[in-house]
MDTraj code that builds the backbone (N, CA, C; nanometers):
import mdtraj as md
import numpy as np

residues = "MET GLU ILE SER PRO ILE GLU ILE ARG LYS ALA SER PHE LYS LYS LYS ILE SER GLY PHE ASP PRO GLU GLU VAL ARG ALA PHE LEU GLU ILE ILE ALA ASP GLU PHE GLN GLU LEU LEU ASN GLU ASN GLU LYS LEU LYS GLU LYS ASN LYS GLU LEU GLU GLU LYS ILE ALA HIS TYR MET ASP LEU GLU ASP SER LEU ASN LYS ALA LEU THR LEU ALA GLN LYS SER ALA GLU GLN ILE LEU LYS ASN SER GLU GLU LYS ALA SER VAL ILE ILE ARG GLU ALA GLU GLN LYS ALA LYS LYS ILE LEU ALA ASP LEU GLU LEU GLN LYS SER LYS LEU ASN GLU GLU ILE ARG ALA LEU LYS ARG ARG LYS TRP GLU ILE LEU GLN SER ILE ARG GLY GLY LEU GLU TYR TYR LEU ARG LEU ILE THR LYS GLU VAL ARG GLU ILE GLU ARG ALA ARG GLU ILE GLU HIS GLY SER LEU PHE ASP ASN THR LYS ASN LYS LYS GLU THR".split()
xyz = np.array([
    [0.0837, -0.1161, 0.0000],
    [0.0000, 0.0000, 0.0000],
    [0.0885, 0.1229, 0.0000],
    [0.0624, 0.2163, -0.0962],
    [0.1387, 0.3394, -0.1033],
    [0.0644, 0.4478, -0.0269],
    [0.1423, 0.5235, 0.0469],
    [0.0820, 0.6322, 0.1255],
    [0.1418, 0.7617, 0.0761],
    [0.0577, 0.8614, 0.0597],
    [0.1053, 0.9922, 0.0162],
    [0.1036, 1.0872, 0.1348],
    [0.1757, 1.1969, 0.1235],
    [0.1737, 1.2948, 0.2338],
    [0.0325, 1.3487, 0.2606],
    [-0.0492, 1.3601, 0.1580],
    [-0.1868, 1.4109, 0.1764],
    [-0.2657, 1.3116, 0.2606],
    [-0.2472, 1.1821, 0.2317],
    [-0.3188, 1.0809, 0.3100],
    [-0.2747, 1.0840, 0.4559],
    [-0.1463, 1.1111, 0.4761],
    [-0.0995, 1.1197, 0.6160],
    [-0.1658, 1.2388, 0.6842],
    [-0.1738, 1.3511, 0.6102],
    [-0.2340, 1.4713, 0.6701],
    [-0.3851, 1.4515, 0.6958],
    [-0.4489, 1.3787, 0.6103],
    [-0.5934, 1.3608, 0.6227],
    [-0.6306, 1.2394, 0.7087],
    [-0.5291, 1.1711, 0.7557],
    [-0.5586, 1.0521, 0.8347],
    [-0.6408, 1.0914, 0.9590],
    [-0.7376, 1.0092, 0.9860],
    [-0.8194, 1.0344, 1.1055],
    [-0.8202, 0.9069, 1.1888],
    [-0.8340, 0.9293, 1.3150],
    [-0.8307, 0.8180, 1.4086],
    [-0.9549, 0.8250, 1.4970],
    [-0.9921, 0.7098, 1.5483],
    [-1.1050, 0.7051, 1.6409],
    [-1.0571, 0.7652, 1.7724],
    [-1.1505, 0.8307, 1.8365],
    [-1.1148, 0.8947, 1.9626],
    [-1.1504, 0.8016, 2.0761],
    [-1.0603, 0.7966, 2.1703],
    [-1.0811, 0.7167, 2.2901],
    [-1.0553, 0.8094, 2.4079],
    [-1.1029, 0.7711, 2.5146],
    [-1.0942, 0.8543, 2.6320],
    [-0.9500, 0.8668, 2.6788],
    [-0.8780, 0.7651, 2.6842],
    [-0.7426, 0.7763, 2.7362],
    [-0.6428, 0.7737, 2.6203],
    [-0.6715, 0.8407, 2.5141],
    [-0.5851, 0.8382, 2.3964],
    [-0.4830, 0.9501, 2.3979],
    [-0.4193, 0.9662, 2.2841],
    [-0.3148, 1.0692, 2.2699],
    [-0.3795, 1.2044, 2.2477],
    [-0.3014, 1.3050, 2.2715],
    [-0.3476, 1.4420, 2.2507],
    [-0.3629, 1.4632, 2.1004],
    [-0.4845, 1.4908, 2.0528],
    [-0.5072, 1.5067, 1.9088],
    [-0.4208, 1.6162, 1.8482],
    [-0.3929, 1.7250, 1.9163],
    [-0.3090, 1.8327, 1.8630],
    [-0.1673, 1.7826, 1.8433],
    [-0.1181, 1.7081, 1.9376],
    [0.0178, 1.6531, 1.9270],
    [0.0245, 1.5524, 1.8140],
    [-0.0743, 1.4677, 1.8035],
    [-0.0783, 1.3669, 1.6983],
    [-0.0830, 1.4392, 1.5637],
    [-0.1711, 1.5432, 1.5529],
    [-0.1836, 1.6181, 1.4297],
    [-0.0505, 1.6839, 1.3946],
    [0.0204, 1.7427, 1.4881],
    [0.1496, 1.8100, 1.4640],
    [0.2542, 1.7073, 1.4207],
    [0.2492, 1.5929, 1.4891],
    [0.3448, 1.4867, 1.4536],
    [0.3173, 1.4361, 1.3126],
    [0.1914, 1.4172, 1.2782],
    [0.1544, 1.3719, 1.1445],
    [0.1963, 1.4763, 1.0403],
    [0.1858, 1.6027, 1.0724],
    [0.2308, 1.7100, 0.9819],
    [0.3809, 1.6968, 0.9567],
    [0.4561, 1.6737, 1.0620],
    [0.6028, 1.6591, 1.0495],
    [0.6339, 1.5374, 0.9634],
    [0.5638, 1.4276, 0.9938],
    [0.5867, 1.3051, 0.9172],
    [0.5487, 1.3276, 0.7719],
    [0.4375, 1.3956, 0.7462],
    [0.3925, 1.4223, 0.6087],
    [0.4948, 1.5088, 0.5352],
    [0.5501, 1.6097, 0.6033],
    [0.6525, 1.6960, 0.5408],
    [0.7787, 1.6149, 0.5079],
    [0.8233, 1.5351, 0.6032],
    [0.9425, 1.4517, 0.5822],
    [0.9184, 1.3526, 0.4688],
    [0.7946, 1.2949, 0.4734],
    [0.7608, 1.1978, 0.3703],
    [0.7593, 1.2652, 0.2327],
    [0.7056, 1.3897, 0.2270],
    [0.7036, 1.4647, 0.1006],
    [0.8462, 1.4908, 0.0528],
    [0.9340, 1.5272, 0.1447],
    [1.0745, 1.5497, 0.1073],
    [1.1376, 1.4214, 0.0534],
    [1.1042, 1.3101, 0.1212],
    [1.1577, 1.1824, 0.0745],
    [1.1030, 1.1484, -0.0638],
    [0.9764, 1.1735, -0.0866],
    [0.9169, 1.1484, -0.2181],
    [0.9805, 1.2383, -0.3244],
    [0.9988, 1.3680, -0.2884],
    [1.0640, 1.4613, -0.3824],
    [1.2061, 1.4147, -0.4150],
    [1.2770, 1.3777, -0.3104],
    [1.4148, 1.3299, -0.3301],
    [1.4154, 1.2014, -0.4119],
    [1.3187, 1.1137, -0.3818],
    [1.3081, 0.9886, -0.4569],
    [1.2796, 1.0189, -0.6050],
    [1.1908, 1.1180, -0.6309],
    [1.1585, 1.1560, -0.7687],
    [1.2827, 1.2114, -0.8387],
    [1.3573, 1.2945, -0.7657],
    [1.4819, 1.3494, -0.8223],
    [1.5802, 1.2367, -0.8520],
    [1.5901, 1.1423, -0.7601],
    [1.6811, 1.0285, -0.7803],
    [1.6361, 0.9434, -0.8988],
    [1.5039, 0.9267, -0.9151],
    [1.4533, 0.8524, -1.0299],
    [1.4912, 0.9242, -1.1598],
    [1.4748, 1.0592, -1.1596],
    [1.5110, 1.1364, -1.2783],
    [1.6611, 1.1261, -1.3049],
    [1.7363, 1.1388, -1.1972],
    [1.8824, 1.1280, -1.2103],
    [1.9204, 0.9889, -1.2599],
    [1.8525, 0.8873, -1.2052],
    [1.8770, 0.7495, -1.2469],
    [1.8424, 0.7326, -1.3944],
    [1.7290, 0.7927, -1.4366],
    [1.6889, 0.7841, -1.5767],
    [1.7950, 0.8504, -1.6658],
    [1.8420, 0.9689, -1.6232],
    [1.9472, 1.0386, -1.6994],
    [2.0733, 0.9524, -1.7079],
    [2.1105, 0.8928, -1.5947],
    [2.2300, 0.8091, -1.5923],
    [2.2117, 0.6855, -1.6801],
    [2.0923, 0.6272, -1.6751],
    [2.0652, 0.5115, -1.7606],
    [2.0718, 0.5509, -1.9077],
    [2.0203, 0.6708, -1.9418],
    [2.0291, 0.7197, -2.0791],
    [2.1752, 0.7405, -2.1195],
    [2.2514, 0.7996, -2.0255],
    [2.3950, 0.8193, -2.0534],
    [2.4644, 0.6845, -2.0705],
    [2.4305, 0.5898, -1.9838],
    [2.4905, 0.4555, -1.9935],
    [2.4537, 0.3935, -2.1278],
    [2.3251, 0.4076, -2.1644],
    [2.2811, 0.3528, -2.2931],
    [2.3581, 0.4219, -2.4062],
    [2.3734, 0.5552, -2.3946],
    [2.4488, 0.6300, -2.4963],
    [2.5940, 0.5808, -2.5006],
    [2.6538, 0.5656, -2.3829],
    [2.7935, 0.5195, -2.3779],
    [2.8059, 0.3754, -2.4266],
    [2.7029, 0.2948, -2.3974],
    [2.7063, 0.1571, -2.4466],
    [2.6949, 0.1560, -2.5992],
    [2.6077, 0.2436, -2.6525],
    [2.5980, 0.2558, -2.7988],
    [2.7308, 0.3039, -2.8561],
    [2.7881, 0.4029, -2.7881],
    [2.9169, 0.4563, -2.8309],
    [3.0245, 0.3473, -2.8240],
    [3.0234, 0.2714, -2.7145],
    [3.1193, 0.1620, -2.7005],
    [3.0988, 0.0585, -2.8117],
    [2.9726, 0.0283, -2.8398],
    [2.9418, -0.0673, -2.9461],
    [2.9909, -0.0139, -3.0806],
    [2.9652, 0.1147, -3.1046],
    [3.0133, 0.1766, -3.2294],
    [3.1649, 0.1743, -3.2362],
    [3.2294, 0.2060, -3.1244],
    [3.3763, 0.2045, -3.1214],
    [3.4302, 0.0637, -3.1426],
    [3.3636, -0.0355, -3.0804],
    [3.4060, -0.1744, -3.1001],
    [3.3905, -0.2159, -3.2460],
    [3.2767, -0.1742, -3.3066],
    [3.2567, -0.2055, -3.4484],
    [3.3627, -0.1369, -3.5333],
    [3.3890, -0.0075, -3.5007],
    [3.4912, 0.0670, -3.5760],
    [3.6283, 0.0036, -3.5571],
    [3.6580, -0.0385, -3.4337],
    [3.7863, -0.1027, -3.4056],
    [3.7982, -0.2353, -3.4805],
    [3.6894, -0.3124, -3.4777],
    [3.6892, -0.4397, -3.5504],
    [3.7086, -0.4158, -3.6993],
    [3.6375, -0.3159, -3.7518],
    [3.6509, -0.2816, -3.8932],
    [3.7937, -0.2351, -3.9237],
    [3.8479, -0.1530, -3.8345],
    [3.9855, -0.1050, -3.8532],
    [4.0848, -0.2210, -3.8493],
    [4.0632, -0.3147, -3.7572],
    [4.1511, -0.4318, -3.7489],
    [4.1406, -0.5157, -3.8761],
    [4.0162, -0.5363, -3.9233],
    [3.9985, -0.6131, -4.0465],
    [4.0637, -0.5400, -4.1642],
    [4.0442, -0.4069, -4.1663],
    [4.1059, -0.3275, -4.2744],
    [4.2571, -0.3373, -4.2669],
    [4.3109, -0.3255, -4.1466],
    [4.4562, -0.3345, -4.1293],
    [4.5063, -0.4725, -4.1719],
    [4.4326, -0.5761, -4.1335],
    [4.4711, -0.7116, -4.1736],
    [4.4650, -0.7270, -4.3253],
    [4.3605, -0.6705, -4.3870],
    [4.3474, -0.6779, -4.5321],
    [4.4597, -0.5996, -4.6003],
    [4.4896, -0.4814, -4.5462],
    [4.5984, -0.3999, -4.6016],
    [4.7300, -0.4748, -4.5888],
    [4.7521, -0.5347, -4.4721],
    [4.8750, -0.6117, -4.4505],
    [4.8814, -0.7294, -4.5469],
    [4.7684, -0.7996, -4.5616],
    [4.7635, -0.9145, -4.6533],
    [4.7920, -0.8681, -4.7961],
    [4.7254, -0.7585, -4.8378],
    [4.7479, -0.7046, -4.9724],
    [4.8934, -0.6614, -4.9905],
    [4.9480, -0.5974, -4.8876],
    [5.0881, -0.5534, -4.8940],
    [5.1820, -0.6726, -4.9061],
    [5.1535, -0.7770, -4.8288],
    [5.2374, -0.8963, -4.8354],
    [5.2275, -0.9614, -4.9729],
    [5.1048, -0.9643, -5.0283],
    [5.0879, -1.0221, -5.1615],
    [5.1619, -0.9392, -5.2656],
    [5.1475, -0.8054, -5.2553],
    [5.2187, -0.7177, -5.3494],
    [5.3688, -0.7351, -5.3350],
    [5.4155, -0.7416, -5.2105],
    [5.5591, -0.7595, -5.1866],
    [5.6054, -0.8921, -5.2458],
    [5.5237, -0.9950, -5.2286],
    [5.5579, -1.1265, -5.2833],
    [5.5663, -1.1203, -5.4353],
    [5.4698, -1.0525, -5.4976],
    [5.4711, -1.0381, -5.6437],
    [5.5941, -0.9595, -5.6877],
    [5.6219, -0.8508, -5.6175],
    [5.7385, -0.7677, -5.6511],
    [5.8664, -0.8488, -5.6374],
    [5.8761, -0.9262, -5.5296],
    [5.9957, -1.0085, -5.5077],
    [6.0087, -1.1135, -5.6183],
    [5.8956, -1.1794, -5.6522],
    [5.8996, -1.2791, -5.7601],
    [5.9437, -1.2150, -5.8911],
    [5.8851, -1.0988, -5.9224],
    [5.9223, -1.0297, -6.0463],
    [6.0693, -0.9893, -6.0439],
    [6.1151, -0.9401, -5.9280],
    [6.2552, -0.9000, -5.9158],
    [6.3468, -1.0212, -5.9324],
    [6.3073, -1.1338, -5.8729],
    [6.3878, -1.2551, -5.8869],
    [6.3918, -1.3002, -6.0325],
    [6.2764, -1.2922, -6.1008],
    [6.2724, -1.3309, -6.2417],
    [6.3600, -1.2374, -6.3257],
    [6.3489, -1.1069, -6.2980],
    [6.4323, -1.0103, -6.3703],
    [6.5800, -1.0371, -6.3429],
    [6.6109, -1.0643, -6.2149],
    [6.7505, -1.0919, -6.1786],
    [6.8007, -1.2168, -6.2513],
    [6.7165, -1.3212, -6.2572],
    [6.7564, -1.4432, -6.3284],
    [6.7781, -1.4144, -6.4762],
    [6.6882, -1.3331, -6.5348],
    [6.7023, -1.2985, -6.6770],
    [6.8301, -1.2169, -6.6981],
    [6.8529, -1.1211, -6.6089],
    [6.9748, -1.0390, -6.6203],
    [7.0980, -1.1271, -6.6081],
    [7.0954, -1.2194, -6.5104],
    [7.2096, -1.3096, -6.4924],
    [7.2284, -1.3983, -6.6155],
    [7.1171, -1.4473, -6.6711],
    [7.1273, -1.5308, -6.7912],
    [7.1827, -1.4490, -6.9072],
    [7.1341, -1.3249, -6.9226],
    [7.1860, -1.2376, -7.0285],
    [7.3341, -1.2087, -7.0076],
    [7.3713, -1.1808, -6.8813],
    [7.5129, -1.1542, -6.8519],
    [7.5979, -1.2780, -6.8777],
    [7.5451, -1.3954, -6.8438],
    [7.6181, -1.5195, -6.8672],
    [7.6375, -1.5406, -7.0179],
    [7.5323, -1.5101, -7.0954],
    [7.5419, -1.5216, -7.2407],
    [7.6444, -1.4219, -7.2952],
    [7.6385, -1.2976, -7.2452],
    [7.7368, -1.1958, -7.2878],
    [7.8780, -1.2402, -7.2504],
    [7.8915, -1.2944, -7.1294],
    [8.0229, -1.3409, -7.0835],
    [8.0740, -1.4507, -7.1763],
    [7.9842, -1.5422, -7.2103],
    [8.0217, -1.6520, -7.2987],
    [8.0640, -1.5983, -7.4351],
    [7.9845, -1.5032, -7.4886],
    [8.0200, -1.4430, -7.6179],
    [8.1531, -1.3694, -7.6098],
    [8.1725, -1.2942, -7.4992],
    [8.2989, -1.2206, -7.4828],
    [8.4166, -1.3170, -7.4710],
    [8.3972, -1.4262, -7.3968],
    [8.5047, -1.5255, -7.3847],
    [8.5366, -1.5859, -7.5208],
    [8.4350, -1.6119, -7.6019],
    [8.4573, -1.6645, -7.7360],
    [8.5312, -1.5624, -7.8219],
    [8.4902, -1.4346, -7.8090],
    [8.5587, -1.3293, -7.8834],
    [8.7047, -1.3180, -7.8394],
    [8.7274, -1.3297, -7.7089],
    [8.8652, -1.3234, -7.6570],
    [8.9470, -1.4380, -7.7145],
    [8.8885, -1.5595, -7.7143],
    [8.9603, -1.6742, -7.7705],
    [8.9891, -1.6517, -7.9196],
    [8.8889, -1.5989, -7.9914],
    [8.9082, -1.5732, -8.1351],
    [9.0171, -1.4678, -8.1559],
    [9.0148, -1.3633, -8.0721],
    [9.1174, -1.2584, -8.0835],
    [9.2561, -1.3140, -8.0500],
    [9.2625, -1.4013, -7.9502],
    [9.3922, -1.4622, -7.9156],
    [9.4421, -1.5487, -8.0309],
    [9.3481, -1.6258, -8.0929],
    [9.3892, -1.7064, -8.2107],
    [9.4384, -1.6156, -8.3237],
    [9.3629, -1.5074, -8.3460],
    [9.4011, -1.4135, -8.4525],
    [9.5359, -1.3500, -8.4208],
    [9.5558, -1.3140, -8.2939],
    [9.6845, -1.2552, -8.2525],
    [9.7967, -1.3551, -8.2796],
    [9.7739, -1.4830, -8.2403],
    [9.8764, -1.5853, -8.2609],
    [9.9055, -1.6008, -8.4105],
    [9.7950, -1.6007, -8.4917],
    [9.8140, -1.6137, -8.6361],
    [9.8934, -1.4956, -8.6914],
    [9.8600, -1.3737, -8.6444],
    [9.9332, -1.2540, -8.6919],
    [10.0788, -1.2615, -8.6497],
    [10.0991, -1.3004, -8.5226],
    [10.2373, -1.3100, -8.4743],
    [10.3146, -1.4161, -8.5536],
    [10.2490, -1.5276, -8.5826],
    [10.3148, -1.6329, -8.6611],
    [10.3461, -1.5812, -8.8017],
    [10.2516, -1.5043, -8.8570],
    [10.2734, -1.4482, -8.9899],
    [10.3904, -1.3508, -8.9878],
    [10.3913, -1.2628, -8.8844],
    [10.5026, -1.1671, -8.8714],
    [10.6339, -1.2418, -8.8510],
    [10.6283, -1.3440, -8.7663],
    [10.7488, -1.4238, -8.7393],
    [10.7988, -1.4889, -8.8686],
    [10.7034, -1.5471, -8.9428],
    [10.7412, -1.6090, -9.0696],
    [10.8040, -1.5060, -9.1628],
    [10.7405, -1.3883, -9.1681],
    [10.7946, -1.2815, -9.2525],
    [10.9322, -1.2392, -9.2058],
    [10.9462, -1.2231, -9.0732],
    [11.0759, -1.1823, -9.0191],
    [11.1823, -1.2889, -9.0451],
    [11.1446, -1.4160, -9.0272],
    [11.2408, -1.5234, -9.0535],
    [11.2809, -1.5244, -9.2010],
    [11.1843, -1.5012, -9.2883],
    [11.2137, -1.4943, -9.4320],
    [11.3119, -1.3806, -9.4606],
    [11.2797, -1.2624, -9.4045],
    [11.3685, -1.1475, -9.4284],
    [11.5039, -1.1686, -9.3623],
    [11.5043, -1.2372, -9.2466],
    [11.6334, -1.2667, -9.1814],
    [11.7168, -1.3588, -9.2705],
    [11.6536, -1.4601, -9.3271],
    [11.7262, -1.5492, -9.4183],
    [11.7763, -1.4710, -9.5404],
    [11.6895, -1.3852, -9.5907],
    [11.7267, -1.3042, -9.7065],
    [11.8442, -1.2140, -9.6729],
    [11.8333, -1.1484, -9.5576],
    [11.9412, -1.0576, -9.5148],
    [12.0678, -1.1378, -9.4897],
    [12.0541, -1.2525, -9.4245],
    [12.1704, -1.3367, -9.3975],
    [12.2364, -1.3776, -9.5299],
    [12.1567, -1.4150, -9.6281],
    [12.2081, -1.4537, -9.7597],
    [12.2801, -1.3356, -9.8245],
    [12.2161, -1.2204, -9.8163],
    [12.2765, -1.1003, -9.8741],
    [12.4082, -1.0685, -9.8049],
    [12.4075, -1.0793, -9.6710],
    [12.5304, -1.0502, -9.5957],
    [12.6396, -1.1478, -9.6372],
    [12.6079, -1.2734, -9.6528],
    [12.7080, -1.3731, -9.6938],
    [12.7607, -1.3413, -9.8346],
    [12.6707, -1.3030, -9.9210],
    [12.7144, -1.2701, -10.0559],
    [12.8059, -1.1479, -10.0538],
    [12.7669, -1.0492, -9.9699],
    [12.8531, -0.9305, -9.9599],
    [12.9878, -0.9700, -9.9018],
    [12.9879, -1.0551, -9.7999],
    [13.1146, -1.0976, -9.7388],
    [13.1982, -1.1766, -9.8393],
    [13.1372, -1.2608, -9.9193],
    [13.2114, -1.3351, -10.0217],
    [13.2692, -1.2393, -10.1250],
    [13.1835, -1.1434, -10.1609],
    [13.2304, -1.0477, -10.2599],
    [13.3486, -0.9711, -10.2034],
    [13.3485, -0.9403, -10.0814],
    [13.4598, -0.8688, -10.0196],
    [13.5815, -0.9595, -10.0139],
    [13.5542, -1.0823, -9.9754],
    [13.6676, -1.1749, -9.9675],
    [13.7305, -1.1893, -10.1050],
    [13.6460, -1.1961, -10.2020],
    [13.6989, -1.2091, -10.3380],
    [13.7718, -1.0821, -10.3739],
    [13.7122, -0.9734, -10.3459],
    [13.7741, -0.8463, -10.3775],
    [13.9051, -0.8332, -10.3001],
    [13.9085, -0.8679, -10.1765],
    [14.0327, -0.8610, -10.0989],
    [14.1311, -0.9638, -10.1512],
    [14.0795, -1.0740, -10.1857],
    [14.1681, -1.1790, -10.2402],
    [14.2274, -1.1355, -10.3726],
    [14.1518, -1.0733, -10.4577],
    [14.2034, -1.0309, -10.5865],
    [14.2957, -0.9126, -10.5665],
    [14.2679, -0.8315, -10.4709],
    [14.3599, -0.7230, -10.4426],
    [14.4896, -0.7815, -10.3886],
    [14.4730, -0.8781, -10.3067],
    [14.5909, -0.9434, -10.2511],
    [14.6684, -1.0141, -10.3612],
    [14.5948, -1.0758, -10.4480],
    [14.6589, -1.1427, -10.5605],
    [14.7264, -1.0383, -10.6509],
    [14.6691, -0.9246, -10.6707],
    [14.7253, -0.8208, -10.7548],
    [14.8524, -0.7660, -10.6928],
    [14.8581, -0.7504, -10.5675],
    [14.9780, -0.7008, -10.5036],
    [15.0860, -0.8083, -10.5096],
    [15.0566, -0.9305, -10.5107],
    [15.1515, -1.0397, -10.5222],
    [15.2080, -1.0387, -10.6651],
    [15.1221, -1.0215, -10.7578],
    [15.1641, -1.0202, -10.8994],
    [15.2553, -0.9014, -10.9248],
    [15.2323, -0.7916, -10.8702],
    [15.3138, -0.6747, -10.8914],
    [15.4512, -0.6969, -10.8284],
    [15.4561, -0.7590, -10.7127],
    [15.5832, -0.7828, -10.6462],
    [15.6634, -0.8811, -10.7278],
    [15.6028, -0.9719, -10.7839],
    [15.6769, -1.0730, -10.8571],
    [15.7306, -1.0131, -10.9888],
    [15.6754, -0.9194, -11.0380],
    [15.7269, -0.8632, -11.1610],
    [15.8272, -0.7640, -11.1324],
])
top = md.Topology()
chain = top.add_chain()
for i, resn in enumerate(residues, 1):
    res = top.add_residue(resn, chain, resSeq=i)
    for name in ("N", "CA", "C"):
        top.add_atom(name, md.element.get_by_symbol(name[0]), res)
traj = md.Trajectory(xyz[None], top)
Protein backbone atom coordinates (compact mmCIF):
# COMPACT_ATOMS: atom_id res chain seq x y z
CA MET A 1 0.00 0.00 0.00
CA GLU A 2 1.39 3.39 -1.03
CA ILE A 3 0.82 6.32 1.25
CA SER A 4 1.05 9.92 0.16
CA PRO A 5 1.74 12.95 2.34
CA ILE A 6 -1.87 14.11 1.76
CA GLU A 7 -3.19 10.81 3.10
CA ILE A 8 -0.99 11.20 6.16
CA ARG A 9 -2.34 14.71 6.70
CA LYS A 10 -5.93 13.61 6.23
CA ALA A 11 -5.59 10.52 8.35
CA SER A 12 -8.19 10.34 11.05
CA PHE A 13 -8.31 8.18 14.09
CA LYS A 14 -11.05 7.05 16.41
CA LYS A 15 -11.15 8.95 19.63
CA LYS A 16 -10.81 7.17 22.90
CA ILE A 17 -10.94 8.54 26.32
CA SER A 18 -7.43 7.76 27.36
CA GLY A 19 -5.85 8.38 23.96
CA PHE A 20 -3.15 10.69 22.70
CA ASP A 21 -3.48 14.42 22.51
CA PRO A 22 -5.07 15.07 19.09
CA GLU A 23 -3.09 18.33 18.63
CA GLU A 24 0.18 16.53 19.27
CA VAL A 25 -0.78 13.67 16.98
CA ARG A 26 -1.84 16.18 14.30
CA ALA A 27 1.50 18.10 14.64
CA PHE A 28 3.45 14.87 14.54
CA LEU A 29 1.54 13.72 11.44
CA GLU A 30 2.31 17.10 9.82
CA ILE A 31 6.03 16.59 10.50
CA ILE A 32 5.87 13.05 9.17
CA ALA A 33 3.93 14.22 6.09
CA ASP A 34 6.53 16.96 5.41
CA GLU A 35 9.42 14.52 5.82
CA PHE A 36 7.61 11.98 3.70
CA GLN A 37 7.04 14.65 1.01
CA GLU A 38 10.74 15.50 1.07
CA LEU A 39 11.58 11.82 0.75
CA LEU A 40 9.17 11.48 -2.18
CA ASN A 41 10.64 14.61 -3.82
CA GLU A 42 14.15 13.30 -3.30
CA ASN A 43 13.08 9.89 -4.57
CA GLU A 44 11.58 11.56 -7.69
CA LYS A 45 14.82 13.49 -8.22
CA LEU A 46 16.81 10.28 -7.80
CA LYS A 47 14.53 8.52 -10.30
CA GLU A 48 15.11 11.36 -12.78
CA LYS A 49 18.82 11.28 -12.10
CA ASN A 50 18.77 7.49 -12.47
CA LYS A 51 16.89 7.84 -15.77
CA GLU A 52 19.47 10.39 -16.99
CA LEU A 53 22.30 8.09 -15.92
CA GLU A 54 20.65 5.11 -17.61
CA GLU A 55 20.29 7.20 -20.79
CA LYS A 56 23.95 8.19 -20.53
CA ILE A 57 24.90 4.56 -19.93
CA ALA A 58 22.81 3.53 -22.93
CA HIS A 59 24.49 6.30 -24.96
CA TYR A 60 27.94 5.20 -23.78
CA MET A 61 27.06 1.57 -24.47
CA ASP A 62 25.98 2.56 -27.99
CA LEU A 63 29.17 4.56 -28.31
CA GLU A 64 31.19 1.62 -27.01
CA ASP A 65 29.42 -0.67 -29.46
CA SER A 66 30.13 1.77 -32.29
CA LEU A 67 33.76 2.04 -31.21
CA ASN A 68 34.06 -1.74 -31.00
CA LYS A 69 32.57 -2.06 -34.48
CA ALA A 70 34.91 0.67 -35.76
CA LEU A 71 37.86 -1.03 -34.06
CA THR A 72 36.89 -4.40 -35.50
CA LEU A 73 36.51 -2.82 -38.93
CA ALA A 74 39.85 -1.05 -38.53
CA GLN A 75 41.51 -4.32 -37.49
CA LYS A 76 39.98 -6.13 -40.47
CA SER A 77 41.06 -3.28 -42.74
CA ALA A 78 44.56 -3.35 -41.29
CA GLU A 79 44.71 -7.12 -41.74
CA GLN A 80 43.47 -6.78 -45.32
CA ILE A 81 45.98 -4.00 -46.02
CA LEU A 82 48.75 -6.12 -44.51
CA LYS A 83 47.63 -9.15 -46.53
CA ASN A 84 47.48 -7.05 -49.72
CA SER A 85 50.88 -5.53 -48.94
CA GLU A 86 52.37 -8.96 -48.35
CA GLU A 87 50.88 -10.22 -51.61
CA LYS A 88 52.19 -7.18 -53.49
CA ALA A 89 55.59 -7.59 -51.87
CA SER A 90 55.58 -11.27 -52.83
CA VAL A 91 54.71 -10.38 -56.44
CA ILE A 92 57.38 -7.68 -56.51
CA ILE A 93 59.96 -10.09 -55.08
CA ARG A 94 59.00 -12.79 -57.60
CA GLU A 95 59.22 -10.30 -60.46
CA ALA A 96 62.55 -9.00 -59.16
CA GLU A 97 63.88 -12.55 -58.87
CA GLN A 98 62.72 -13.31 -62.42
CA LYS A 99 64.32 -10.10 -63.70
CA ALA A 100 67.50 -10.92 -61.79
CA LYS A 101 67.56 -14.43 -63.28
CA LYS A 102 67.02 -12.99 -66.77
CA ILE A 103 69.75 -10.39 -66.20
CA LEU A 104 72.10 -13.10 -64.92
CA ALA A 105 71.27 -15.31 -67.91
CA ASP A 106 71.86 -12.38 -70.28
CA LEU A 107 75.13 -11.54 -68.52
CA GLU A 108 76.18 -15.19 -68.67
CA LEU A 109 75.42 -15.22 -72.41
CA GLN A 110 77.37 -11.96 -72.88
CA LYS A 111 80.23 -13.41 -70.84
CA SER A 112 80.22 -16.52 -72.99
CA LYS A 113 80.20 -14.43 -76.18
CA LEU A 114 82.99 -12.21 -74.83
CA ASN A 115 85.05 -15.26 -73.85
CA GLU A 116 84.57 -16.65 -77.36
CA GLU A 117 85.59 -13.29 -78.83
CA ILE A 118 88.65 -13.23 -76.57
CA ARG A 119 89.60 -16.74 -77.70
CA ALA A 120 89.08 -15.73 -81.35
CA LEU A 121 91.17 -12.58 -80.84
CA LYS A 122 93.92 -14.62 -79.16
CA ARG A 123 93.89 -17.06 -82.11
CA ARG A 124 94.01 -14.13 -84.52
CA LYS A 125 96.84 -12.55 -82.53
CA TRP A 126 98.76 -15.85 -82.61
CA GLU A 127 98.14 -16.14 -86.36
CA ILE A 128 99.33 -12.54 -86.92
CA LEU A 129 102.37 -13.10 -84.74
CA GLN A 130 103.15 -16.33 -86.61
CA SER A 131 102.73 -14.48 -89.90
CA ILE A 132 105.03 -11.67 -88.71
CA ARG A 133 107.49 -14.24 -87.39
CA GLY A 134 107.41 -16.09 -90.70
CA GLY A 135 107.95 -12.81 -92.52
CA LEU A 136 110.76 -11.82 -90.19
CA GLU A 137 112.41 -15.23 -90.54
CA TYR A 138 112.14 -14.94 -94.32
CA TYR A 139 113.68 -11.48 -94.28
CA LEU A 140 116.33 -12.67 -91.81
CA ARG A 141 117.26 -15.49 -94.18
CA LEU A 142 117.27 -13.04 -97.07
CA ILE A 143 119.41 -10.58 -95.15
CA THR A 144 121.70 -13.37 -93.98
CA LYS A 145 122.08 -14.54 -97.60
CA GLU A 146 122.76 -11.00 -98.74
CA VAL A 147 125.30 -10.50 -95.96
CA ARG A 148 127.08 -13.73 -96.94
CA GLU A 149 127.14 -12.70 -100.56
CA ILE A 150 128.53 -9.30 -99.60
CA GLU A 151 131.15 -10.98 -97.39
CA ARG A 152 132.11 -13.35 -100.22
CA ALA A 153 132.30 -10.48 -102.60
CA ARG A 154 134.60 -8.69 -100.20
CA GLU A 155 136.68 -11.75 -99.67
CA ILE A 156 136.99 -12.09 -103.38
CA GLU A 157 137.74 -8.46 -103.77
CA HIS A 158 140.33 -8.61 -100.99
CA GLY A 159 141.68 -11.79 -102.40
CA SER A 160 142.03 -10.31 -105.86
CA LEU A 161 143.60 -7.23 -104.43
CA PHE A 162 145.91 -9.43 -102.51
CA ASP A 163 146.59 -11.43 -105.61
CA ASN A 164 147.25 -8.21 -107.55
CA THR A 165 149.78 -7.01 -105.04
CA LYS A 166 151.52 -10.40 -105.22
CA ASN A 167 151.64 -10.20 -108.99
CA LYS A 168 153.14 -6.75 -108.91
CA LYS A 169 155.83 -7.83 -106.46
CA GLU A 170 156.77 -10.73 -108.57
CA THR A 171 157.27 -8.63 -111.61
